[in-house]
Residue, then its C-alpha position, 0 to 999 in steps of 0.5 A: m673171688i677165687r684165685r688160683a693157687i701156687p704151685r707147690t713142690s714136692a714133699l721131699g723139695m719142701l723138707a730140703a727147702t727147709r733143711f731140717t734133720a729128720t729124726r725117729a721117735m725115739a731121738t732126742t730133740n734139742y733146740r737152738s735159737t733163730r739167731g745162733g747165740q744157743q743150741g743144744l738145749t733140752f726140752e726143759q731148758a726150752v720151755m722154761q727159758g722162753l725166748a733165747t738169749d740173743r733175742g731170738l726164738l727157739v726152734p727144734e734142732n732136729l724135726p721128728q717125722f711120724p712113725a712107720g705107716g704116717v699119720e694112719a699109726f695115729r688113726g682112732l686114738s682119743y685126743e689125749a692119746l694123740a697128743l701123748e704120742i706126739m709130744s713124746l716125739y719132742i720130750g724124751p724121759e729125761d725131761i718128762p717121763k712118759a707116765e708123767l707127761k701122760d698124767i699132765i696131759d690128762r689133767s690138761y684135757g680133763t678140763f675141757r667141756d666137749r670130750d673131742v677136746t677140739p671137735v670138727v663140725p661141717l659148717g653147712v656153707d660151701g663144704l667147709h668144716v669148723l675145727e673147734l677150738f673153744h671148748g676149754p676153761t676160758f672158750a678160746f683156742k689158747d687154752v689148748a696150749l695154756q693149760y698144757l703149759g701151766n701143768t708143764f711149769e708146775h711139773l718142771l718145778k717140782k723137780t727142784p723143791g722151792s724153786s719159783i718163776t715169774v711169767v710176764g706175758a702180753t696179750s691181745g685178748d685171749t692169751g691173758s685169760s688162757a694163760i691166767y686159768g692155766l696158772r692161777g694158784k699154780k705153786g712157785v708161779e707169779c704171772f703179770i699179764m699185760f693187755p692194752d686198756g680198752r682195746t680187748s672185748m668186754t667179756q675178755r678183760l672181765q675173763m682176766i680181772s676177774v681171776t683174783d688169785p693172789n699170784i695173778h697180776n693183771i696190768a691194763l696197759d696205756g698202749n696197744f698190743d704191740d707195745c705190751q709185747a715189746h715190753v715183754k721182750s724187752l724184760f726178757n732182754n734185760p739179762a739182771f732182771r731176768t736172771h734174778h726173777r727167772l722169767a718164764a714166757v707164756n706167749s707163743i715165743n715159748w715152743a711148748r706152745i707151739l707144740a701142743q697146737i701141732v696136735y690138733y691139726v693132725h686130730a683135726y686131719l683124722k676127723v675129716t678123713e677116711a684110711p686110704a685103701a692099700g696103695a692108695p695115696a694118703p688123702k690130703v686136707s687144707f687149712s685156714v687159719p686167722t693169724g696174728n702172732f703166727g703161733d697157730i699157722l705155725a703149728g700147721f706148718y710143723a705137723k705138715q714138716m712131720g709128715l701130715p699131708v696137708d694141701r694148702l695152709i691158708v694165713a688169714t688176717n684182718s686189716n692189719d695185714i702185715l702177713h698177707r702183704y708179705f706173702s702178696a707182696g713181699d712186703y713185711s713193714s710195719s704201718g700201725v695198729s687198727e682197731t677192729v671188729t676181731p682185737s686178738m689179731d689187732i697185731a703190727v709185727s707178728s712175734n712167731f713169724e720169726r721161726f718160720l722165715f728162719h726156715m725160709s732161709g735155710n735155717d740161716s742164723a746169721l742172716m735172721a739176726k740181721l734181718m730181725g735187727e733191721l726189722e727192730s730198728s727200722g720196722t721194715l724186714k726185707p727178705t730175699a727173693e729165696m726166702l719169699s719164693n719158699s714162704r709162698g711155696h708152703m702158704d697162701s694168704a688172704r685179707a677179710s676187712d671188717a665189712q667182709v668179717l661181719s658179712t661172712m658172719k651174717e651169710v654163715y648163720e643165714a645159711s646153716g645156723y651156726v654162730l662164728d665168733p669175728h675172729s673164726a670169720v676171718g678164717v672163713a672168709a679167706a677159705r671162701q675168697l680162696g677156694s678149695t682144691p676139688g676133692v681136698p677138705m678145708v678145715c677152717l680153725a674157730c678160735a673163740h665162741w662167739a660169746k667173747f665177741p657180743d658187740a660184733l656179733t650184734q653188728a653183724l646178726g642184729e638185735k633180734a638174732m642176738g635175743g635168741l642166742t644163749v651166753p654160755e655159763p661162766l661167761a654170762s656172769l662174769h660181770t658180777l665177780p670181784t675183780r682187781v687190775k692195775p692200770l699203768p702208763n706205757s712205760l717199761p721202767t714203770v711196768q718194771a717196777f710194778i713187777e719187782e715191788t709186787c714180787a717183793a710183796r708177795s716173798t714177804a707175805 
């Protein structure tokens, strides 16, 4: 079924709607809370703090724009060189000198299996392309941001010898292992990751609990992902606990993760387009993004606002479709979480959506504080008509059921031999539902390697096809490794006590 795209406003109109202040490459970008309680934070403060003290999220006060020549100024750069140029628009030398930022970037992406870091390949179906984001250490897209964040934490901590942080994170599967691999062995970092017990794939679970470095602490919570996420936010909103342990965030509430993800949208654009002839308009590209916590597609939104010629951004959801309900019907209300074949997207409320709504409200922090307070108390957010209209001007949405996910995996494999993981299949299914603008490449973001979800793959392709696929190392031998994990009840006081006791024991070890 093809749905007609909602008409888009002009680029100038969209920038006016979000009321960003555009800045050029050498300007300093500061950060403020979506709820108005903080402003003027440096990059270092924003990264080390993670969540705003008023419960809001931190966003740029000034949105840098691409240099003269637009995105074409970056054509031909390696991924690492591109990352350096884009990140330097947000990170001034007073936070991280450019030579040191280059070293952080080079070390972060030197761990990836593909020299192109995030290669783009033709899918072989409906003219679609796939942006492969799973070539990092844990075979998941979150490695792109969390390898960088881990090295950034380490660099910033070195500024104050003897300083330390306690990282507390929640995961529906991939954030946890990516954070753990990014932080394992980092001096001055204690890392606590909560995941919903029994609600990740076995491979995701093993990737986390088989890392037994002394500074890594896994918590298997008797609850769902939203419970894990709520506990993390509650810990950050406890001033005494937050200050004493110097809490830091690895979830996509941390601005550094969004910044790192902006890079691969620009990279993908440059891979699927050619430089326009003199005087010709820049070609456009569309993106279909499997979306749970909204951080990934938010990075695409920021890339577009910086000057990337994007035609469409498609929010692709599974059956836990709060985001699709928002775009299609203006309904942003939590209806619980259903278990699906795409566990990393089994989320009821998307944390990063607050940033997007803030911009769609015209950066009205008082309104956002009111709306988010209502969401937290009632489970429902009621957008203004203007917010909803602005939102639809920037993004489309589509929903894929388990049956559609599995059939998409099967159809793509039979047509082209390409193996999609179930989350990536959500993005492909959404792109096929909504159709592409003629002459505009559609890039589907591939979030994880198929081998992380063998049960879903077996359902989709059958045992015979699965028998012909080879699980790569080190995933194939995860089950042979020693493990360490702490099962805990769904109780904030119990989680807090475990963190306190563990940190106390580690400090005297």
